[in-house]
TORDORO-736548 format. One record per atom (N, C-alpha, C, CB): atom name; z, x, y. Coordinates in steps of 0.001 Angstrom, whole numbers, plus 500000, padded with zeros to 6 digits. Last residue first. Glycine has a CB too. Layout:
BEGIN
['CA', [Z, X, Y]],
...
//
This chain:
BEGIN
['N', [329138, 209746, 724691]],
['CA', [328987, 210391, 723449]],
['C', [329877, 209720, 722391]],
['CB', [329303, 211859, 723591]],
['N', [327508, 207903, 727361]],
['CA', [328635, 208249, 726550]],
['C', [328355, 208837, 725213]],
['CB', [329420, 207117, 726370]],
['N', [325319, 209038, 729896]],
['CA', [325478, 208328, 728640]],
['C', [326866, 208826, 727933]],
['CB', [324162, 208607, 727689]],
['N', [325072, 208572, 733422]],
['CA', [325456, 209413, 732331]],
['C', [325736, 208580, 731109]],
['CB', [326650, 210247, 732697]],
['N', [324675, 207242, 735802]],
['CA', [323631, 207406, 734888]],
['C', [323858, 208243, 733640]],
['CB', [322589, 207926, 735573]],
['N', [326890, 206696, 737229]],
['CA', [326132, 207765, 737810]],
['C', [324878, 208129, 736856]],
['CB', [327097, 209022, 738036]],
['N', [328233, 204915, 735755]],
['CA', [327475, 204371, 736816]],
['C', [326566, 205439, 737446]],
['CB', [328397, 203768, 737838]],
['N', [329601, 206712, 734082]],
['CA', [328505, 205894, 733494]],
['C', [327602, 205248, 734666]],
['CB', [329149, 204721, 732543]],
['N', [331473, 207676, 735992]],
['CA', [330582, 208664, 735197]],
['C', [329319, 207827, 734682]],
['CB', [331443, 209361, 733862]],
['N', [332740, 205382, 736699]],
['CA', [331968, 206113, 737763]],
['C', [331039, 207096, 737048]],
['CB', [332945, 206894, 738800]],
['N', [333981, 204737, 734135]],
['CA', [333123, 203856, 734825]],
['C', [332309, 204536, 735851]],
['CB', [333876, 202803, 735419]],
['N', [335649, 207130, 733956]],
['CA', [334473, 206887, 733014]],
['C', [333529, 205894, 733578]],
['CB', [334941, 206380, 731628]],
['N', [337448, 206683, 736010]],
['CA', [336587, 207886, 736049]],
['C', [335369, 207638, 735160]],
['CB', [337374, 209176, 735573]],
['N', [338668, 204445, 734921]],
['CA', [337907, 204238, 736186]],
['C', [337004, 205523, 736376]],
['CB', [338931, 204007, 737480]],
['N', [339880, 205628, 732762]],
['CA', [338955, 204490, 732499]],
['C', [338073, 204324, 733764]],
['CB', [339771, 203117, 732160]],
['N', [341649, 207343, 734095]],
['CA', [340490, 207952, 733359]],
['C', [339456, 206857, 732970]],
['CB', [340997, 208710, 732046]],
['N', [343326, 205389, 735211]],
['CA', [342583, 206273, 736074]],
['C', [341381, 206876, 735346]],
['CB', [343490, 207369, 736598]],
['N', [344431, 204317, 732901]],
['CA', [343697, 203454, 733850]],
['C', [342787, 204320, 734684]],
['CB', [344669, 202643, 734766]],
['N', [345771, 206623, 731975]],
['CA', [344708, 205951, 731125]],
['C', [343849, 205071, 732051]],
['CB', [345367, 205047, 729934]],
['N', [347720, 207046, 733976]],
['CA', [346552, 207983, 733791]],
['C', [345412, 207416, 732963]],
['CB', [347018, 209262, 733125]],
['N', [349278, 204794, 733347]],
['CA', [348629, 204967, 734724]],
['C', [347440, 205956, 734525]],
['CB', [349717, 205561, 735868]],
['N', [350148, 205327, 730704]],
['CA', [349270, 204265, 731031]],
['C', [348549, 204351, 732325]],
['CB', [349978, 203091, 731006]],
['N', [351184, 207453, 728928]],
['CA', [350651, 207704, 730261]],
['C', [349681, 206684, 730675]],
['CB', [350020, 209023, 730335]],
['N', [351784, 206409, 726486]],
['CA', [352939, 207053, 727204]],
['C', [352480, 207281, 728651]],
['CB', [353396, 208462, 726503]],
['N', [349328, 205577, 725627]],
['CA', [350309, 204594, 725664]],
['C', [351448, 205161, 726638]],
['CB', [350821, 204261, 724181]],
['N', [348026, 208057, 725495]],
['CA', [347533, 207019, 726474]],
['C', [348471, 205966, 726614]],
['CB', [346230, 206423, 726085]],
['N', [349463, 209338, 723487]],
['CA', [349378, 209928, 724804]],
['C', [348966, 208851, 725855]],
['CB', [348366, 211109, 724789]],
['N', [348906, 207898, 721187]],
['CA', [350307, 207738, 721788]],
['C', [350140, 208300, 723221]],
['CB', [351525, 208571, 720912]],
['N', [345635, 206473, 721034]],
['CA', [346606, 207594, 720833]],
['C', [347815, 207413, 721663]],
['CB', [345982, 208939, 721162]],
['N', [343687, 204592, 720852]],
['CA', [345054, 204144, 720855]],
['C', [346039, 205315, 720511]],
['CB', [345210, 202980, 719854]],
['N', [340774, 203791, 722421]],
['CA', [341523, 204835, 722003]],
['C', [342997, 204453, 721940]],
['CB', [341284, 205967, 722864]],
['N', [338980, 202013, 723640]],
['CA', [339703, 201596, 722464]],
['C', [340690, 202713, 721890]],
['CB', [338674, 201190, 721396]],
['N', [337897, 203450, 725704]],
['CA', [338469, 202196, 725926]],
['C', [339372, 201775, 724813]],
['CB', [337437, 201224, 726134]],
['N', [336745, 205858, 724266]],
['CA', [337929, 205920, 725199]],
['C', [338619, 204561, 725416]],
['CB', [337481, 206464, 726575]],
['N', [334458, 206000, 722751]],
['CA', [335742, 205371, 722150]],
['C', [336936, 205308, 723135]],
['CB', [336210, 206202, 720884]],
['N', [332599, 207555, 724036]],
['CA', [332422, 206081, 723885]],
['C', [333648, 205330, 723387]],
['CB', [331297, 205808, 722938]],
['N', [333648, 210011, 726274]],
['CA', [333852, 209487, 724973]],
['C', [333477, 207904, 724895]],
['CB', [335347, 209752, 724577]],
['N', [333785, 211219, 728725]],
['CA', [332451, 211204, 728032]],
['C', [332409, 210356, 726772]],
['CB', [332048, 212615, 727660]],
['N', [336276, 211350, 729511]],
['CA', [335406, 210325, 730172]],
['C', [334080, 210332, 729463]],
['CB', [335207, 210609, 731727]],
['N', [337514, 213511, 728193]],
['CA', [337517, 212116, 727531]],
['C', [336605, 211146, 728149]],
['CB', [338888, 211497, 727563]],
['N', [335349, 216314, 728520]],
['CA', [336438, 215527, 729021]],
['C', [336368, 214194, 728283]],
['CB', [336367, 215353, 730584]],
['N', [333572, 217768, 727053]],
['CA', [334252, 218479, 728196]],
['C', [335425, 217689, 728666]],
['CB', [333283, 218714, 729391]],
['N', [333469, 217548, 723549]],
['CA', [333443, 216834, 724848]],
['C', [334092, 217684, 725881]],
['CB', [334151, 215463, 724770]],
['N', [333471, 217894, 720709]],
['CA', [332714, 218727, 721621]],
['C', [332378, 218121, 723001]],
['CB', [331474, 219097, 720962]],
['N', [335250, 216717, 719115]],
['CA', [334090, 215971, 719401]],
['C', [332990, 216722, 720430]],
['CB', [334599, 214630, 719992]],
['N', [337279, 218583, 719220]],
['CA', [336666, 218301, 717968]],
['C', [335253, 217580, 718164]],
['CB', [337640, 217429, 717125]],
['N', [338019, 218351, 721863]],
['CA', [337429, 219641, 721425]],
['C', [336647, 219308, 720061]],
['CB', [338628, 220823, 721212]],
['N', [339042, 215701, 721830]],
['CA', [337941, 216124, 722727]],
['C', [337231, 217348, 722297]],
['CB', [338445, 216349, 724081]],
['N', [341160, 216080, 719971]],
['CA', [340084, 215111, 719803]],
['C', [338851, 215444, 720622]],
['CB', [340568, 213748, 720169]],
['N', [342839, 217923, 721308]],
['CA', [342237, 218282, 720041]],
['C', [341057, 217293, 719784]],
['CB', [343317, 218239, 718868]],
['N', [343516, 216538, 723609]],
['CA', [342836, 217801, 723726]],
['C', [342147, 218047, 722347]],
['CB', [343853, 218978, 724129]],
['N', [344963, 214413, 722490]],
['CA', [343716, 214124, 723227]],
['C', [342839, 215396, 723421]],
['CB', [344061, 213507, 724612]],
['N', [347095, 215655, 721136]],
['CA', [346014, 214921, 720348]],
['C', [344771, 214624, 721045]],
['CB', [346505, 213655, 719869]],
['N', [348804, 218454, 721868]],
['CA', [348025, 217324, 722538]],
['C', [346876, 216856, 721651]],
['CB', [347437, 217787, 723941]],
['N', [350108, 220677, 721034]],
['CA', [350350, 219507, 720318]],
['C', [349553, 218243, 720786]],
['CB', [351766, 219259, 720379]],
['N', [349390, 222527, 722880]],
['CA', [349120, 222812, 721443]],
['C', [349332, 221672, 720552]],
['CB', [349954, 223907, 720965]],
['N', [350445, 221491, 725209]],
['CA', [348971, 221510, 724975]],
['C', [348572, 221806, 723511]],
['CB', [348326, 222564, 725883]],
['N', [353173, 221933, 724684]],
['CA', [352670, 220607, 724896]],
['C', [351129, 220504, 724568]],
['CB', [352950, 220197, 726354]],
['N', [353344, 224724, 724563]],
['CA', [353631, 223927, 723406]],
['C', [353116, 222424, 723445]],
['CB', [355105, 223946, 723218]],
['N', [350535, 226161, 726523]],
['CA', [351923, 225838, 726294]],
['C', [352058, 224930, 724984]],
['CB', [352512, 225105, 727580]],
['N', [348138, 228760, 726113]],
['CA', [348429, 227318, 726153]],
['C', [349885, 227036, 725891]],
['CB', [347580, 226573, 725142]],
['N', [346931, 231682, 727937]],
['CA', [347665, 231011, 726857]],
['C', [347850, 229506, 727114]],
['CB', [349031, 231670, 726676]],
['N', [343545, 232304, 729039]],
['CA', [345033, 232091, 729295]],
['C', [345664, 231398, 728109]],
['CB', [345288, 231223, 730604]],
['N', [340883, 232443, 728445]],
['CA', [341657, 233678, 728408]],
['C', [343205, 233517, 728665]],
['CB', [341079, 234616, 729435]],
['N', [340118, 229735, 730563]],
['CA', [339637, 230775, 729615]],
['C', [340588, 231981, 729731]],
['CB', [338113, 231206, 729929]],
['N', [341720, 226793, 730742]],
['CA', [341736, 228073, 731407]],
['C', [341382, 229189, 730393]],
['CB', [343125, 228324, 732058]],
['N', [341988, 224224, 729992]],
['CA', [340717, 224820, 729864]],
['C', [340577, 226175, 730440]],
['CB', [339771, 223989, 730435]],
['N', [344490, 223155, 730473]],
['CA', [344057, 223218, 729200]],
['C', [342758, 223826, 728911]],
['CB', [344073, 222034, 728739]],
['N', [346475, 225054, 732747]],
['CA', [345511, 224064, 732515]],
['C', [345074, 224228, 731040]],
['CB', [344327, 224182, 733525]],
['N', [348522, 226786, 732671]],
['CA', [347424, 227231, 733440]],
['C', [346255, 226141, 733456]],
['CB', [346941, 228586, 732869]],
['N', [351999, 226394, 732524]],
['CA', [350663, 225800, 732329]],
['C', [349520, 226376, 733202]],
['CB', [350759, 224342, 732591]],
['N', [355120, 226808, 731021]],
['CA', [354084, 227189, 731894]],
['C', [352924, 226296, 731583]],
['CB', [353737, 228667, 731760]],
['N', [357705, 227745, 729289]],
['CA', [357382, 226652, 730139]],
['C', [356411, 227038, 731194]],
['CB', [358588, 226105, 730742]],
['N', [358141, 230148, 728072]],
['CA', [357410, 229194, 727352]],
['C', [357090, 227861, 728095]],
['CB', [358140, 228922, 726151]],
['N', [359610, 231642, 729817]],
['CA', [358289, 232190, 729433]],
['C', [357541, 231281, 728557]],
['CB', [358427, 233500, 728750]],
['N', [361871, 230192, 730201]],
['CA', [360928, 230258, 731312]],
['C', [359584, 230846, 730965]],
['CB', [361512, 231040, 732401]],
['N', [363016, 228092, 728027]],
['CA', [362656, 229447, 728126]],
['C', [361558, 229567, 729132]],
['CB', [362257, 230005, 726797]],
['N', [364991, 225444, 726766]],
['CA', [364326, 226086, 727938]],
['C', [364252, 227601, 727758]],
['CB', [365090, 225751, 729261]],
['N', [364205, 224740, 723349]],
['CA', [365174, 224944, 724424]],
['C', [364405, 225633, 725655]],
['CB', [366427, 225864, 723889]],
['N', [361799, 222537, 721951]],
['CA', [362145, 223860, 722356]],
['C', [363134, 223764, 723460]],
['CB', [360932, 224653, 722771]],
['N', [360829, 220070, 721285]],
['CA', [361950, 220516, 720494]],
['C', [362394, 221862, 721022]],
['CB', [361587, 220592, 718994]],
['N', [358749, 218886, 722686]],
['CA', [358448, 220018, 721935]],
['C', [359543, 220536, 721010]],
['CB', [358068, 221022, 722822]],
['N', [359835, 216457, 723771]],
['CA', [358443, 216586, 723463]],
['C', [358100, 217709, 722445]],
['CB', [357713, 216817, 724723]],
['N', [362430, 216999, 724496]],
['CA', [362188, 215876, 723562]],
['C', [360732, 215951, 723011]],
['CB', [362437, 214482, 724293]],
['N', [362087, 219192, 726166]],
['CA', [362834, 219381, 724918]],
['C', [362547, 218198, 723932]],
['CB', [364380, 219490, 725226]],
['N', [360725, 217945, 728375]],
['CA', [360055, 219065, 727516]],
['C', [360781, 219140, 726184]],
['CB', [360114, 220543, 728252]],
['N', [360921, 215975, 730308]],
['CA', [361435, 215771, 728928]],
['C', [360839, 216665, 727870]],
['CB', [361204, 214375, 728520]],
['N', [360291, 216321, 732893]],
['CA', [359166, 215894, 732006]],
['C', [359692, 215691, 730589]],
['CB', [357995, 216960, 732004]],
['N', [362598, 217267, 734105]],
['CA', [361957, 216035, 734582]],
['C', [360980, 215480, 733501]],
['CB', [361192, 216310, 735931]],
['N', [363096, 219721, 732692]],
['CA', [364041, 218552, 732674]],
['C', [363393, 217250, 733062]],
['CB', [365206, 218800, 733612]],
['N', [360847, 221176, 733246]],
['CA', [361285, 221087, 731833]],
['C', [362219, 219854, 731728]],
['CB', [362038, 222445, 731354]],
['N', [360851, 221143, 736083]],
['CA', [359742, 220416, 735351]],
['C', [360225, 220228, 733854]],
['CB', [358296, 221278, 735418]],
['N', [363128, 222717, 736512]],
['CA', [363051, 221301, 737067]],
['C', [361981, 220523, 736290]],
['CB', [362692, 221299, 738650]],
['N', [362274, 225103, 735402]],
['CA', [363504, 224409, 734870]],
['C', [363425, 222954, 735279]],
['CB', [364863, 225071, 735423]],
['N', [360115, 225739, 737083]],
['CA', [359931, 225584, 735708]],
['C', [361045, 224758, 735012]],
['CB', [359824, 226910, 735113]],
['N', [361648, 226070, 739492]],
['CA', [360628, 225050, 739461]],
['C', [360329, 224761, 737954]],
['CB', [359319, 225517, 740264]],
['N', [363107, 228418, 738708]],
['CA', [363740, 227159, 739079]],
['C', [362854, 226018, 738999]],
['CB', [364273, 227223, 740405]],
['N', [361070, 230332, 738296]],
['CA', [361932, 229772, 737149]],
['C', [362727, 228565, 737482]],
['CB', [362907, 230804, 736664]],
['N', [357994, 230785, 739164]],
['CA', [359215, 230243, 739826]],
['C', [360126, 229611, 738628]],
['CB', [358794, 229072, 741011]],
['N', [355374, 231900, 739159]],
['CA', [356436, 232349, 738311]],
['C', [357806, 231988, 738775]],
['CB', [356355, 233763, 738160]],
['N', [353391, 230740, 740665]],
['CA', [354400, 231318, 741390]],
['C', [355443, 232021, 740538]],
['CB', [354994, 230324, 742201]],
['N', [351970, 229524, 738565]],
['CA', [351317, 230435, 739500]],
['C', [352290, 231236, 740262]],
['CB', [350452, 229698, 740440]],
['N', [354047, 227865, 737462]],
['CA', [353432, 229017, 736637]],
['C', [352775, 230047, 737616]],
['CB', [352285, 228447, 735566]],
['N', [354468, 226136, 739564]],
['CA', [355554, 226925, 739083]],
['C', [355097, 228112, 738263]],
['CB', [356462, 226085, 738293]],
['N', [351848, 224913, 739683]],
['CA', [352423, 225640, 740809]],
['C', [353506, 226606, 740325]],
['CB', [353003, 224658, 741845]],
['N', [351878, 223650, 737170]],
['CA', [350884, 224650, 737433]],
['C', [351331, 225450, 738510]],
['CB', [349573, 224092, 737724]],
['N', [354043, 221890, 737484]],
['CA', [354091, 223056, 736465]],
['C', [353031, 224033, 736683]],
['CB', [353963, 222566, 735020]],
['N', [353223, 220210, 739571]],
['CA', [354411, 221038, 739674]],
['C', [354423, 222180, 738662]],
['CB', [355636, 220191, 739494]],
['N', [349983, 219995, 740872]],
['CA', [350735, 219809, 739666]],
['C', [352007, 220768, 739725]],
['CB', [349806, 220104, 738391]],
['N', [348534, 220833, 743056]],
['CA', [349286, 219674, 743118]],
['C', [350215, 219369, 741955]],
['CB', [348414, 218639, 743287]],
['N', [347191, 223103, 742129]],
['CA', [348390, 223279, 742866]],
['C', [349185, 222015, 743129]],
['CB', [348071, 223904, 744108]],
['N', [345715, 221950, 738999]],
['CA', [345746, 222727, 740188]],
['C', [347066, 222780, 740853]],
['CB', [344786, 222237, 741101]],
['N', [343572, 220087, 736992]],
['CA', [344709, 220949, 737135]],
['C', [344677, 221778, 738295]],
['CB', [344859, 221762, 736023]],
['N', [342573, 216961, 737060]],
['CA', [342147, 218208, 737599]],
['C', [343385, 219040, 737776]],
['CB', [341369, 218034, 738915]],
['N', [342511, 214853, 734129]],
['CA', [343099, 215312, 735482]],
['C', [342351, 216624, 735870]],
['CB', [344767, 215585, 735391]],
['N', [341385, 214141, 731687]],
['CA', [340889, 213577, 732976]],
['C', [341444, 214038, 734250]],
['CB', [341073, 212223, 732970]],
['N', [341993, 215364, 729355]],
['CA', [342523, 214052, 729572]],
['C', [342079, 213406, 730860]],
['CB', [343968, 214109, 729538]],
['N', [340762, 217888, 729658]],
['CA', [340343, 217052, 728598]],
['C', [340847, 215592, 728785]],
['CB', [340825, 217632, 727292]],
['N', [340263, 218224, 733206]],
['CA', [340900, 218644, 731909]],
['C', [340431, 217640, 730887]],
['CB', [342525, 218691, 731983]],
['N', [337126, 218537, 735053]],
['CA', [338269, 217796, 734716]],
['C', [338893, 218434, 733386]],
['CB', [337882, 216267, 734549]],
['N', [334818, 219787, 735367]],
['CA', [335872, 219986, 736352]],
['C', [337188, 219338, 735997]],
['CB', [335427, 219477, 737653]],
['N', [333213, 218800, 733369]],
['CA', [333600, 220225, 733307]],
['C', [334619, 220598, 734356]],
['CB', [332384, 221106, 733467]],
['N', [332712, 216167, 734221]],
['CA', [333571, 216309, 733120]],
['C', [334027, 217831, 733029]],
['CB', [332842, 215813, 731819]],
['N', [332508, 215056, 737399]],
['CA', [331955, 216183, 736589]],
['C', [332908, 216551, 735499]],
['CB', [331668, 217426, 737463]],
['N', [331928, 211730, 738534]],
['CA', [332857, 212897, 738201]],
['C', [332161, 213822, 737253]],
['CB', [334226, 212412, 737549]],
['N', [329166, 211058, 740525]],
['CA', [329865, 210850, 739432]],
['C', [330720, 211992, 739109]],
['CB', [329033, 210528, 738417]],
['N', [329615, 210750, 744143]],
['CA', [328884, 211338, 742954]],
['C', [329727, 211104, 741706]],
['CB', [328603, 212914, 743144]],
['N', [330063, 207805, 746060]],
['CA', [330589, 208929, 745304]],
['C', [329607, 209451, 744328]],
['CB', [331830, 208552, 744599]],
['N', [328689, 206945, 749014]],
['CA', [328555, 206697, 747621]],
['C', [329072, 207960, 746841]],
['CB', [327062, 206354, 747274]],
['N', [331126, 206705, 751602]],
['CA', [329990, 207366, 751056]],
['C', [329828, 207025, 749507]],
['CB', [330137, 208899, 751295]],
['N', [333394, 205895, 752721]],
['CA', [332463, 204870, 752492]],
['C', [331223, 205434, 751808]],
['CB', [332120, 204188, 753778]],
['N', [335889, 208038, 751109]],
['CA', [335216, 207406, 752214]],
['C', [334176, 206411, 751847]],
['CB', [334619, 208398, 753033]],
['N', [336776, 209273, 748932]],
['CA', [337556, 207987, 749241]],
['C', [336927, 207399, 750511]],
['CB', [339185, 208264, 749469]],
['N', [334693, 210359, 746159]],
['CA', [335135, 210366, 747639]],
['C', [335942, 209076, 747885]],
['CB', [333835, 210434, 748683]],
['N', [334537, 212553, 743304]],
['CA', [334488, 211256, 743948]],
['C', [334957, 211419, 745395]],
['CB', [335361, 210215, 743183]],
['N', [334532, 215085, 742051]],
['CA', [333166, 214489, 742534]],
['C', [333247, 213137, 743134]],
['CB', [332176, 214381, 741380]],
['N', [336902, 216144, 741475]],
['CA', [336058, 215861, 740416]],
['C', [334765, 215212, 740787]],
['CB', [336739, 215071, 739507]],
['N', [338289, 216121, 743873]],
['CA', [337846, 217407, 743397]],
['C', [336845, 217304, 742245]],
['CB', [339028, 218213, 742971]],
['N', [338769, 213290, 744003]],
['CA', [337830, 213964, 744966]],
['C', [337356, 215385, 744498]],
['CB', [338534, 214100, 746359]],
['N', [340711, 213158, 741928]],
['CA', [339502, 212465, 741786]],
['C', [338382, 213064, 742795]],
['CB', [339779, 210945, 742034]],
['N', [342705, 214515, 743211]],
['CA', [342085, 215039, 742000]],
['C', [340771, 214439, 741744]],
['CB', [342944, 214826, 740834]],
['N', [343327, 212841, 745368]],
['CA', [342854, 214160, 745579]],
['C', [342168, 214829, 744366]],
['CB', [343972, 214967, 746012]],
['N', [344033, 210514, 743731]],
['CA', [342971, 210442, 744821]],
['C', [342408, 211869, 744991]],
['CB', [343586, 209882, 746256]],
['N', [346335, 211333, 742271]],
['CA', [345030, 211037, 741654]],
['C', [343853, 211123, 742544]],
['CB', [345048, 209722, 741092]],
['N', [348812, 213326, 742699]],
['CA', [347809, 212624, 743668]],
['C', [346471, 212454, 742919]],
['CB', [347560, 213510, 745071]],
['N', [351647, 212534, 741110]],
['CA', [350342, 213438, 741054]],
['C', [349328, 212702, 741735]],
['CB', [349815, 213799, 739561]],
['N', [353575, 210781, 741165]],
['CA', [353514, 211731, 742345]],
['C', [352318, 212540, 742257]],
['CB', [354731, 212659, 742428]],
['N', [353197, 209529, 738853]],
['CA', [353045, 208801, 740056]],
['C', [352904, 209669, 741254]],
['CB', [354151, 207912, 740229]],
['N', [353796, 211563, 736953]],
['CA', [352377, 211131, 737120]],
['C', [352242, 210303, 738370]],
['CB', [351877, 210314, 735888]],
['N', [356485, 211682, 737597]],
['CA', [355713, 212884, 737628]],
['C', [354248, 212542, 737808]],
['CB', [355934, 213696, 736369]],
['N', [357380, 209055, 736828]],
['CA', [357433, 209542, 738208]],
['C', [356582, 210730, 738572]],
['CB', [358775, 209871, 738517]],
['N', [357005, 209290, 734068]],
['CA', [356201, 208314, 734774]],
['C', [356183, 208684, 736271]],
['CB', [356758, 206865, 734550]],
['N', [358922, 211125, 733520]],
['CA', [357541, 211512, 733204]],
['C', [356615, 210583, 733981]],
['CB', [357254, 211438, 731649]],
['N', [361193, 209713, 734248]],
['CA', [360903, 210952, 734967]],
['C', [359423, 211335, 734757]],
['CB', [361851, 212104, 734486]],
['N', [361154, 207598, 732627]],
['CA', [361046, 207317, 734037]],
['C', [360595, 208570, 734717]],
['CB', [362368, 206808, 734624]],
['N', [361794, 208854, 730276]],
['CA', [360491, 208202, 730401]],
['C', [360146, 207974, 731793]],
['CB', [360449, 206922, 729678]],
['N', [364537, 209580, 730950]],
['CA', [363548, 210623, 730603]],
['C', [362065, 210069, 730700]],
['CB', [363843, 211158, 729134]],
['N', [365646, 207022, 731204]],
['CA', [365489, 208050, 732376]],
['C', [364490, 209000, 732140]],
['CB', [366731, 208823, 732658]],
['N', [365469, 206105, 728571]],
['CA', [364737, 205378, 729738]],
['C', [364593, 206312, 730929]],
['CB', [365540, 204049, 730215]],
['N', [367202, 207952, 727375]],
['CA', [365753, 207764, 726993]],
['C', [364968, 207202, 728057]],
['CB', [365595, 206889, 725812]],
['N', [369563, 207476, 728663]],
['CA', [368925, 208798, 728823]],
['C', [367505, 208685, 728408]],
['CB', [369640, 209898, 728002]],
['N', [370040, 204750, 727795]],
['CA', [369970, 205099, 729218]],
['C', [369141, 206455, 729454]],
['CB', [371455, 205243, 729786]],
['N', [370344, 205257, 725068]],
['CA', [369241, 204402, 725517]],
['C', [368893, 204653, 727074]],
['CB', [369644, 202870, 725264]],
['N', [372605, 206842, 725203]],
['CA', [371247, 207331, 724555]],
['C', [370223, 206554, 725168]],
['CB', [371149, 207157, 722948]],
['N', [374451, 204970, 726319]],
['CA', [374113, 206242, 726960]],
['C', [372814, 206819, 726475]],
['CB', [375198, 207233, 726735]],
['N', [374447, 203044, 724318]],
['CA', [374102, 202655, 725601]],
['C', [373658, 203932, 726393]],
['CB', [375280, 201916, 726259]],
['N', [375613, 204527, 722109]],
['CA', [374284, 203954, 722061]],
['C', [373700, 203570, 723452]],
['CB', [374321, 202741, 721179]],
['N', [378220, 205057, 723393]],
['CA', [377323, 206146, 722896]],
['C', [375881, 205645, 722844]],
['CB', [377771, 206644, 721464]],
['N', [378807, 202826, 726191]],
['CA', [379168, 203383, 724920]],
['C', [378062, 204396, 724545]],
['CB', [379343, 202253, 723830]],
['N', [379581, 202943, 729616]],
['CA', [378568, 202912, 728615]],
['C', [379116, 203521, 727298]],
['CB', [377317, 203661, 729107]],
['N', [381977, 200959, 731407]],
['CA', [381698, 202339, 730834]],
['C', [380624, 202145, 729688]],
['CB', [383107, 203057, 730233]],
//
């Protein structure tokens, strides 16, 4: 039987694993293709920072929260809230009206509590970047976001390589 400290550690690890699984299930290949890359033998065009979120993802129906928002599906929102550790990240109790996402670049749409606290989003906006792939400091960026989402960081580093290989300069 687990003691109290063991249970807390177990819950913390499970929460982190849930977030990691969410990213693992997020089809980076499909999102990369939407951003200008191909998986075939063709020479891919460089990713378009304007089509990427600030952190390098393409928000859309492949994202559980985006889909739940579009469908206004409370059960899906609840599942995402639990799976992604929303309470731990924001301190907010579940409220279907507060658990939503239209993407961090959706003009005229509200942003959720996670986006409002996102240091990557704030940094990119402050630097007037369309996406972090344009940032010359990306490789050495030590924001907690990148540490928590190491798979995404590797993906964004690869997007930046393709962006630079396409003849684009970093800012």
